[in-house]
PDB file of N, CA, C and O in Angstrom:
ATOM      1  N   MET A   1      96.930 105.914  96.022  1.00  0.00           N
ATOM      2  CA  MET A   1      97.040 104.207  95.792  1.00  0.00           C
ATOM      3  C   MET A   1      98.381 104.180  95.584  1.00  0.00           C
ATOM      4  O   MET A   1      99.175 103.737  96.414  1.00  0.00           O
ATOM      5  N   LEU A   2      98.957 105.032  93.563  1.00  0.00           N
ATOM      6  CA  LEU A   2     100.268 104.373  93.497  1.00  0.00           C
ATOM      7  C   LEU A   2     101.398 104.219  94.048  1.00  0.00           C
ATOM      8  O   LEU A   2     102.259 103.511  93.526  1.00  0.00           O
ATOM      9  N   ILE A   3     101.611 104.937  95.345  1.00  0.00           N
ATOM     10  CA  ILE A   3     102.311 104.378  96.178  1.00  0.00           C
ATOM     11  C   ILE A   3     102.705 103.640  96.983  1.00  0.00           C
ATOM     12  O   ILE A   3     103.824 103.341  97.400  1.00  0.00           O
ATOM     13  N   PHE A   4     100.932 103.109  97.366  1.00  0.00           N
ATOM     14  CA  PHE A   4     101.116 101.739  98.374  1.00  0.00           C
ATOM     15  C   PHE A   4     101.254 100.058  97.157  1.00  0.00           C
ATOM     16  O   PHE A   4     101.581  98.902  97.424  1.00  0.00           O
ATOM     17  N   ARG A   5     100.794 100.772  95.764  1.00  0.00           N
ATOM     18  CA  ARG A   5     100.255  99.568  94.787  1.00  0.00           C
ATOM     19  C   ARG A   5     102.687  99.090  94.658  1.00  0.00           C
ATOM     20  O   ARG A   5     103.230  98.076  95.096  1.00  0.00           O
ATOM     21  N   TRP A   6     103.179  99.941  94.145  1.00  0.00           N
ATOM     22  CA  TRP A   6     104.878 100.188  93.989  1.00  0.00           C
ATOM     23  C   TRP A   6     105.666  99.801  95.714  1.00  0.00           C
ATOM     24  O   TRP A   6     106.708  99.313  96.152  1.00  0.00           O
ATOM     25  N   LEU A   7     104.642 100.270  96.125  1.00  0.00           N
ATOM     26  CA  LEU A   7     106.276  99.774  97.747  1.00  0.00           C
ATOM     27  C   LEU A   7     104.930  98.236  97.264  1.00  0.00           C
ATOM     28  O   LEU A   7     105.454  97.492  96.435  1.00  0.00           O
ATOM     29  N   ALA A   8     103.803  97.883  97.568  1.00  0.00           N
ATOM     30  CA  ALA A   8     104.096  96.013  97.912  1.00  0.00           C
ATOM     31  C   ALA A   8     103.901  94.948  96.188  1.00  0.00           C
ATOM     32  O   ALA A   8     103.282  93.912  95.943  1.00  0.00           O
ATOM     33  N   MET A   9     104.852  95.947  95.248  1.00  0.00           N
ATOM     34  CA  MET A   9     105.452  95.052  94.551  1.00  0.00           C
ATOM     35  C   MET A   9     106.845  95.185  95.036  1.00  0.00           C
ATOM     36  O   MET A   9     107.378  94.088  94.866  1.00  0.00           O
ATOM     37  N   MET A  10     107.784  96.127  95.629  1.00  0.00           N
ATOM     38  CA  MET A  10     108.727  96.130  95.698  1.00  0.00           C
ATOM     39  C   MET A  10     109.090  95.361  97.130  1.00  0.00           C
ATOM     40  O   MET A  10     110.259  95.122  97.435  1.00  0.00           O
ATOM     41  N   PHE A  11     107.955  94.996  97.981  1.00  0.00           N
ATOM     42  CA  PHE A  11     107.847  93.869  99.203  1.00  0.00           C
ATOM     43  C   PHE A  11     107.952  92.705  98.593  1.00  0.00           C
ATOM     44  O   PHE A  11     108.342  91.712  99.206  1.00  0.00           O
ATOM     45  N   ALA A  12     107.609  92.674  97.267  1.00  0.00           N
ATOM     46  CA  ALA A  12     106.952  90.998  96.615  1.00  0.00           C
ATOM     47  C   ALA A  12     108.022  91.063  96.084  1.00  0.00           C
ATOM     48  O   ALA A  12     108.429  89.949  95.757  1.00  0.00           O
ATOM     49  N   LEU A  13     108.887  92.123  95.765  1.00  0.00           N
ATOM     50  CA  LEU A  13     110.335  91.591  94.603  1.00  0.00           C
ATOM     51  C   LEU A  13     111.245  91.062  95.115  1.00  0.00           C
ATOM     52  O   LEU A  13     111.817  90.143  94.529  1.00  0.00           O
ATOM     53  N   GLY A  14     111.701  91.545  96.530  1.00  0.00           N
ATOM     54  CA  GLY A  14     112.614  91.409  97.826  1.00  0.00           C
ATOM     55  C   GLY A  14     112.367  90.115  98.190  1.00  0.00           C
ATOM     56  O   GLY A  14     113.251  89.259  98.163  1.00  0.00           O
ATOM     57  N   ILE A  15     110.577  89.768  98.727  1.00  0.00           N
ATOM     58  CA  ILE A  15     110.823  88.479  98.897  1.00  0.00           C
ATOM     59  C   ILE A  15     111.181  87.519  98.199  1.00  0.00           C
ATOM     60  O   ILE A  15     111.703  86.656  98.906  1.00  0.00           O
ATOM     61  N   ILE A  16     111.152  87.270  97.196  1.00  0.00           N
ATOM     62  CA  ILE A  16     110.950  86.645  96.523  1.00  0.00           C
ATOM     63  C   ILE A  16     112.853  86.550  95.684  1.00  0.00           C
ATOM     64  O   ILE A  16     113.406  85.471  95.468  1.00  0.00           O
ATOM     65  N   VAL A  17     113.322  87.550  95.450  1.00  0.00           N
ATOM     66  CA  VAL A  17     114.713  87.549  95.315  1.00  0.00           C
ATOM     67  C   VAL A  17     115.506  87.248  95.996  1.00  0.00           C
ATOM     68  O   VAL A  17     116.646  86.927  95.661  1.00  0.00           O
ATOM     69  N   SER A  18     114.867  87.305  97.593  1.00  0.00           N
ATOM     70  CA  SER A  18     115.086  86.879  98.839  1.00  0.00           C
ATOM     71  C   SER A  18     114.661  85.448  98.751  1.00  0.00           C
ATOM     72  O   SER A  18     115.738  84.961  99.096  1.00  0.00           O
ATOM     73  N   PHE A  19     114.025  84.596  98.582  1.00  0.00           N
ATOM     74  CA  PHE A  19     113.797  82.963  98.916  1.00  0.00           C
ATOM     75  C   PHE A  19     113.903  81.944  97.703  1.00  0.00           C
ATOM     76  O   PHE A  19     113.605  80.764  97.517  1.00  0.00           O
ATOM     77  N   ALA A  20     114.651  83.297  96.740  1.00  0.00           N
ATOM     78  CA  ALA A  20     115.489  81.940  94.844  1.00  0.00           C
ATOM     79  C   ALA A  20     116.779  82.690  95.677  1.00  0.00           C
ATOM     80  O   ALA A  20     117.704  82.106  95.112  1.00  0.00           O
ATOM     81  N   LEU A  21     117.634  83.873  96.938  1.00  0.00           N
ATOM     82  CA  LEU A  21     118.412  82.687  96.814  1.00  0.00           C
ATOM     83  C   LEU A  21     119.277  82.351  97.108  1.00  0.00           C
ATOM     84  O   LEU A  21     120.440  82.087  96.802  1.00  0.00           O
ATOM     85  N   TYR A  22     118.020  82.386  98.368  1.00  0.00           N
ATOM     86  CA  TYR A  22     117.932  80.511  99.714  1.00  0.00           C
ATOM     87  C   TYR A  22     118.151  79.294  99.139  1.00  0.00           C
ATOM     88  O   TYR A  22     118.975  78.382  99.211  1.00  0.00           O
ATOM     89  N   ALA A  23     117.318  79.521  98.642  1.00  0.00           N
ATOM     90  CA  ALA A  23     116.866  78.358  97.309  1.00  0.00           C
ATOM     91  C   ALA A  23     118.030  77.861  96.603  1.00  0.00           C
ATOM     92  O   ALA A  23     117.967  76.696  96.210  1.00  0.00           O
ATOM     93  N   GLY A  24     119.122  78.555  96.360  1.00  0.00           N
ATOM     94  CA  GLY A  24     120.581  78.607  95.314  1.00  0.00           C
ATOM     95  C   GLY A  24     121.508  78.773  96.340  1.00  0.00           C
ATOM     96  O   GLY A  24     122.487  78.037  96.221  1.00  0.00           O
ATOM     97  N   THR A  25     121.508  79.622  97.462  1.00  0.00           N
ATOM     98  CA  THR A  25     122.802  78.767  98.459  1.00  0.00           C
ATOM     99  C   THR A  25     122.994  78.565  99.371  1.00  0.00           C
ATOM    100  O   THR A  25     124.084  78.706  99.926  1.00  0.00           O
ATOM    101  N   GLY A  26     121.772  78.072  99.943  1.00  0.00           N
ATOM    102  CA  GLY A  26     120.865  77.455 101.419  1.00  0.00           C
ATOM    103  C   GLY A  26     121.743  77.792 102.636  1.00  0.00           C
ATOM    104  O   GLY A  26     121.790  77.182 103.705  1.00  0.00           O
ATOM    105  N   GLN A  27     122.731  79.367 102.096  1.00  0.00           N
ATOM    106  CA  GLN A  27     122.739  80.222 103.029  1.00  0.00           C
ATOM    107  C   GLN A  27     120.966  81.088 104.165  1.00  0.00           C
ATOM    108  O   GLN A  27     120.102  81.777 103.622  1.00  0.00           O
ATOM    109  N   GLU A  28     120.978  80.803 105.306  1.00  0.00           N
ATOM    110  CA  GLU A  28     120.029  80.882 106.482  1.00  0.00           C
ATOM    111  C   GLU A  28     118.917  82.031 106.573  1.00  0.00           C
ATOM    112  O   GLU A  28     117.701  82.124 106.738  1.00  0.00           O
ATOM    113  N   ARG A  29     120.519  83.211 106.280  1.00  0.00           N
ATOM    114  CA  ARG A  29     120.497  84.529 106.071  1.00  0.00           C
ATOM    115  C   ARG A  29     119.622  85.750 104.971  1.00  0.00           C
ATOM    116  O   ARG A  29     119.557  86.978 105.007  1.00  0.00           O
ATOM    117  N   PHE A  30     119.061  84.761 104.086  1.00  0.00           N
ATOM    118  CA  PHE A  30     118.482  84.693 102.587  1.00  0.00           C
ATOM    119  C   PHE A  30     116.739  83.953 103.414  1.00  0.00           C
ATOM    120  O   PHE A  30     115.638  83.777 102.892  1.00  0.00           O
ATOM    121  N   LYS A  31     117.054  83.789 104.328  1.00  0.00           N
ATOM    122  CA  LYS A  31     115.819  82.609 104.651  1.00  0.00           C
ATOM    123  C   LYS A  31     114.810  83.539 106.252  1.00  0.00           C
ATOM    124  O   LYS A  31     113.664  83.976 106.144  1.00  0.00           O
ATOM    125  N   ARG A  32     115.514  83.594 107.325  1.00  0.00           N
ATOM    126  CA  ARG A  32     115.710  83.817 107.884  1.00  0.00           C
ATOM    127  C   ARG A  32     115.313  86.027 107.595  1.00  0.00           C
ATOM    128  O   ARG A  32     115.013  86.589 108.649  1.00  0.00           O
ATOM    129  N   PHE A  33     115.353  87.026 106.219  1.00  0.00           N
ATOM    130  CA  PHE A  33     115.129  87.981 105.695  1.00  0.00           C
ATOM    131  C   PHE A  33     114.371  88.195 105.042  1.00  0.00           C
ATOM    132  O   PHE A  33     113.654  89.192 105.125  1.00  0.00           O
ATOM    133  N   GLY A  34     114.262  86.957 103.828  1.00  0.00           N
ATOM    134  CA  GLY A  34     112.950  86.538 103.602  1.00  0.00           C
ATOM    135  C   GLY A  34     111.288  86.169 104.252  1.00  0.00           C
ATOM    136  O   GLY A  34     110.275  85.932 103.594  1.00  0.00           O
ATOM    137  N   LEU A  35     111.422  86.213 105.524  1.00  0.00           N
ATOM    138  CA  LEU A  35     110.415  85.788 105.784  1.00  0.00           C
ATOM    139  C   LEU A  35     109.559  87.261 106.592  1.00  0.00           C
ATOM    140  O   LEU A  35     108.379  87.564 106.771  1.00  0.00           O
ATOM    141  N   LEU A  36     111.251  88.072 107.010  1.00  0.00           N
ATOM    142  CA  LEU A  36     111.423  89.185 108.000  1.00  0.00           C
ATOM    143  C   LEU A  36     110.143  89.438 107.242  1.00  0.00           C
ATOM    144  O   LEU A  36     108.989  89.365 107.662  1.00  0.00           O
ATOM    145  N   ALA A  37     110.539  89.719 106.159  1.00  0.00           N
ATOM    146  CA  ALA A  37     110.123  90.547 105.358  1.00  0.00           C
ATOM    147  C   ALA A  37     108.642  90.605 104.983  1.00  0.00           C
ATOM    148  O   ALA A  37     107.751  91.416 105.234  1.00  0.00           O
ATOM    149  N   LEU A  38     108.701  89.246 104.163  1.00  0.00           N
ATOM    150  CA  LEU A  38     107.003  88.919 104.302  1.00  0.00           C
ATOM    151  C   LEU A  38     106.087  89.079 105.206  1.00  0.00           C
ATOM    152  O   LEU A  38     104.860  89.044 105.114  1.00  0.00           O
ATOM    153  N   LYS A  39     107.390  89.417 106.869  1.00  0.00           N
ATOM    154  CA  LYS A  39     106.001  89.185 108.376  1.00  0.00           C
ATOM    155  C   LYS A  39     105.044  91.211 108.342  1.00  0.00           C
ATOM    156  O   LYS A  39     104.052  91.827 108.730  1.00  0.00           O
ATOM    157  N   TRP A  40     106.302  91.349 107.590  1.00  0.00           N
ATOM    158  CA  TRP A  40     105.907  92.978 107.812  1.00  0.00           C
ATOM    159  C   TRP A  40     105.896  93.638 106.702  1.00  0.00           C
ATOM    160  O   TRP A  40     106.272  94.778 106.430  1.00  0.00           O
ATOM    161  N   ALA A  41     105.120  92.271 105.678  1.00  0.00           N
ATOM    162  CA  ALA A  41     104.697  93.345 104.154  1.00  0.00           C
ATOM    163  C   ALA A  41     103.242  93.021 104.603  1.00  0.00           C
ATOM    164  O   ALA A  41     102.376  93.896 104.626  1.00  0.00           O
ATOM    165  N   VAL A  42     102.860  90.907 105.183  1.00  0.00           N
ATOM    166  CA  VAL A  42     101.485  91.372 105.022  1.00  0.00           C
ATOM    167  C   VAL A  42     100.957  92.307 106.313  1.00  0.00           C
ATOM    168  O   VAL A  42      99.942  92.970 106.098  1.00  0.00           O
ATOM    169  N   LEU A  43     101.655  92.419 107.810  1.00  0.00           N
ATOM    170  CA  LEU A  43     101.424  93.079 108.594  1.00  0.00           C
ATOM    171  C   LEU A  43     100.560  94.504 108.167  1.00  0.00           C
ATOM    172  O   LEU A  43      99.436  94.816 108.559  1.00  0.00           O
ATOM    173  N   ALA A  44     101.867  95.612 106.808  1.00  0.00           N
ATOM    174  CA  ALA A  44     101.380  96.633 106.258  1.00  0.00           C
ATOM    175  C   ALA A  44      99.896  96.656 105.339  1.00  0.00           C
ATOM    176  O   ALA A  44      99.090  97.410 104.794  1.00  0.00           O
ATOM    177  N   GLY A  45     100.139  95.552 105.557  1.00  0.00           N
ATOM    178  CA  GLY A  45      98.561  94.973 104.112  1.00  0.00           C
ATOM    179  C   GLY A  45      97.551  94.741 105.228  1.00  0.00           C
ATOM    180  O   GLY A  45      96.390  94.443 104.945  1.00  0.00           O
ATOM    181  N   LEU A  46      97.936  94.863 106.416  1.00  0.00           N
ATOM    182  CA  LEU A  46      96.293  94.157 106.903  1.00  0.00           C
ATOM    183  C   LEU A  46      96.313  95.742 107.362  1.00  0.00           C
ATOM    184  O   LEU A  46      95.253  96.334 107.158  1.00  0.00           O
ATOM    185  N   GLY A  47      97.225  96.390 107.867  1.00  0.00           N
ATOM    186  CA  GLY A  47      96.561  97.803 109.008  1.00  0.00           C
ATOM    187  C   GLY A  47      96.524  99.052 107.121  1.00  0.00           C
ATOM    188  O   GLY A  47      96.711 100.265 107.211  1.00  0.00           O
ATOM    189  N   PHE A  48      96.329  98.540 106.080  1.00  0.00           N
ATOM    190  CA  PHE A  48      96.417  99.091 104.902  1.00  0.00           C
ATOM    191  C   PHE A  48      94.614  98.971 105.116  1.00  0.00           C
ATOM    192  O   PHE A  48      93.764  99.789 105.467  1.00  0.00           O
ATOM    193  N   PHE A  49      94.556  97.258 104.636  1.00  0.00           N
ATOM    194  CA  PHE A  49      92.981  97.209 104.477  1.00  0.00           C
ATOM    195  C   PHE A  49      92.554  97.770 105.916  1.00  0.00           C
ATOM    196  O   PHE A  49      91.332  97.915 105.950  1.00  0.00           O
ATOM    197  N   ALA A  50      93.076  98.070 106.915  1.00  0.00           N
ATOM    198  CA  ALA A  50      91.691  98.235 108.036  1.00  0.00           C
ATOM    199  C   ALA A  50      91.432  99.837 107.794  1.00  0.00           C
ATOM    200  O   ALA A  50      90.507 100.528 108.221  1.00  0.00           O
ATOM    201  N   VAL A  51      91.955 100.009 107.408  1.00  0.00           N
ATOM    202  CA  VAL A  51      91.751 102.205 107.214  1.00  0.00           C
ATOM    203  C   VAL A  51      91.752 102.563 105.988  1.00  0.00           C
ATOM    204  O   VAL A  51      91.717 103.726 105.586  1.00  0.00           O
ATOM    205  N   LEU A  52      91.801 101.365 105.188  1.00  0.00           N
ATOM    206  CA  LEU A  52      90.692 101.091 104.289  1.00  0.00           C
ATOM    207  C   LEU A  52      88.642 101.438 104.696  1.00  0.00           C
ATOM    208  O   LEU A  52      87.973 102.470 104.737  1.00  0.00           O
ATOM    209  N   ILE A  53      88.214  99.506 104.982  1.00  0.00           N
ATOM    210  CA  ILE A  53      87.665  99.454 106.076  1.00  0.00           C
ATOM    211  C   ILE A  53      86.791 100.651 107.120  1.00  0.00           C
ATOM    212  O   ILE A  53      85.690 100.864 107.628  1.00  0.00           O
ATOM    213  N   LEU A  54      87.720 101.026 107.037  1.00  0.00           N
ATOM    214  CA  LEU A  54      87.076 102.254 108.429  1.00  0.00           C
ATOM    215  C   LEU A  54      86.950 103.758 108.212  1.00  0.00           C
ATOM    216  O   LEU A  54      86.734 104.748 108.912  1.00  0.00           O
ATOM    217  N   GLU A  55      87.232 103.428 106.655  1.00  0.00           N
ATOM    218  CA  GLU A  55      86.649 104.734 105.668  1.00  0.00           C
ATOM    219  C   GLU A  55      85.409 104.589 105.536  1.00  0.00           C
ATOM    220  O   GLU A  55      84.353 105.219 105.595  1.00  0.00           O
ATOM    221  N   ARG A  56      85.835 103.556 105.334  1.00  0.00           N
ATOM    222  CA  ARG A  56      84.097 102.411 103.988  1.00  0.00           C
ATOM    223  C   ARG A  56      83.145 102.643 105.350  1.00  0.00           C
ATOM    224  O   ARG A  56      82.042 102.873 104.854  1.00  0.00           O
ATOM    225  N   LEU A  57      82.977 102.710 106.984  1.00  0.00           N
ATOM    226  CA  LEU A  57      82.239 102.416 107.825  1.00  0.00           C
ATOM    227  C   LEU A  57      82.247 104.092 108.622  1.00  0.00           C
ATOM    228  O   LEU A  57      81.309 104.423 109.347  1.00  0.00           O
ATOM    229  N   ALA A  58      83.090 104.756 108.431  1.00  0.00           N
ATOM    230  CA  ALA A  58      82.918 106.645 109.013  1.00  0.00           C
ATOM    231  C   ALA A  58      82.349 107.503 108.012  1.00  0.00           C
ATOM    232  O   ALA A  58      82.188 108.701 108.246  1.00  0.00           O
TER     233      ALA A  58
END
């Protein structure tokens, strides 16, 4: 569980830094990377919680 928490914090930090760089520079590549990382973080979170729910049901 500790590894998953650490990975989630790294995803969040990367997303925050990416959007901060976009706000500071206005370059679209930082916004695009931030949205891509956000999408994968949400998908990973959904998968993680799906596994937890399936464990409870079994």
